[in-house]
Every structure is written in C-alpha cells, then in structure tokens.
N, C-alpha and C positions, 0 to 999 in steps of 0.2 A: 103809595108809599115809595120813597126814593131808594134806589139801589146804589150801594157804595162799592160794589165788587170791582169796578174798574177805575176807581178814583186814585189819582196820583197825588201824594203828599210830599211837600218839600219843607225842610226845616227852616224856621225863621231866623235862627242864629247858629253860628258855628262855634263849638267849644274848642278852645286852644289849651292844650296841656303843655306846660314847660317842665322838662325833667332835668334836674341838675346832673353834672357829670358824676359818675359813680366813684371816680378816683383819678389820680394822676400817678404815673410811673415814670421814673428816670432810668434810662439805660445807658450803658457804656458802649464803646465802639464795637464790642463783641456781642452786643445785643443782650447783655446780662442786666437784670434789674439791680440797681444800686441804690443805697440809702445811707444816711448818716455820713460818716467820714469815709471818703473813697481815696484809694491810692495805697501806698505812696507811689508817686510818679517821680521820674527823674527830671532835673532841670533840662530845658531845651526840648522836652518831649511834646508832641502834639496831643491835645486832649479834645475829644469829641463826646459830648453828652447830649442825649436826646430825650425830650419829654413827650410823653404820650398821654392823651386824655382818653379815659374810658367812658364811653357812652355820653349821654346828654342830648337834649333836644330843646331848642335848636342847637346845632353843632357848636361846641365851645370854642372860644378863642383862647390861645395860650400866650402868656407873657412871662418873661424872665426878669428877675431882679437880682442884683449882685454887682460886683465890681467888674464890669466887662464893657466892651465897646459894642453898642447896639448894631453897628454896621456888620459885625461878624455873625449875627444871628441868621439862620437859614430856615425858612418856614416851608413846610410841606403839608398840604391838606389832601386827604382822599375821602372816599365815601363812607368809610367805616369808623375812622377816628381822625384826630388831629395830632400832628407831631410838630415839634420845633426843636432844632438842634443848635447848640452853641459850639463853635470851633475855636479853641485857643491854640494857635499855631506854634507857640513857643512858650512853654511854662517857665516862669521866672520865680525868684525867691519871693517877690511881692504877692504871688498867687497862693502862698502858704496860708492855710486856714481860711481861705476865701469861701464864702457861702453863696450858693446859687439856688434860688427858689423859683420853681415853675408854678404858675397859678393858672387854672382853667376856670373861665367864667362864661356863662351863656346868657345871662340877663340880670337885671337888678332884683328879680323876684326869687332867685335861687342862690343858695350859699356857694361861694367859690370853693374849689378843692386845690390843695397845693402840696408840693413835695420839695424838700430841701436836701442838698448834698454839700459837704464841706471838703475842700481839696487839701490833701496832705502831700507835701513835697519832700523827697529825700534830701537831706542836707549833706553837702560834701564836707568831709572831715579834713582838717588841716593837720598834717603830721609833721613834726619837727625832729 
C-alpha cells in the first residue's frame, strides 16, 4: 500500500480574480471630497482637483475627460490607491460650467467607475 503522507502537490492552474474599483472620489486642494457643482471660484484663481480610485485589482488607471489641456495633468501612483490631479493655473470665464469627469478602469472585464464635477465661476458685476 502506498503512503501519501509526504507527497507534495502543486496546482495545475492559477486562478486570477479581477476586482473592479469600489469607487472614485474627487477632492479639492484642501483634501475635501467634492461632487456636483463646485465653487464658486474667482476669475484668475488656481484650481487643483484630485481624483482618487478606491480599491481594484489590478490597480486601476485613471483618465480625465473635459475641456482641459492634457499636458496639465499630473499623475501619482502609490501602493494603496491611484490618484490623478488636474491643475488649472488661471480660471477664466470660459471655465464656467465646465465638466470634469474622472474614470477608473482596470480591465475590459470589470465596469469602470467615474465621478464628475462642474466648475462654477463668480461673475464680476459691472456697476454704472
């Protein structure tokens, strides 16, 4: 009779589980969670908004859509989450009601998560 007490078994295949991001959060420069319409901001003010992906495996990639120059995006990745910041150095009238959407995706097999903010600008009144 054979003894299996010291037999070593190895799996024939490896199971890969993909987890979608749990969510996406957008924060202002004071690290406060923001959503919907944000502001009002003054003309000429600098605006920094940061998107953070919550969870996901493999680690999600973040992308922004909206009326902005891609060269102003600043990406930072660490071991617990992914963040991406947009810096608008000088808010203009044309930024009024601009939408910025951050989307986190980690594969074609899981649904992306996104969050959107809309910029409100103070309008200068002309007094006569």
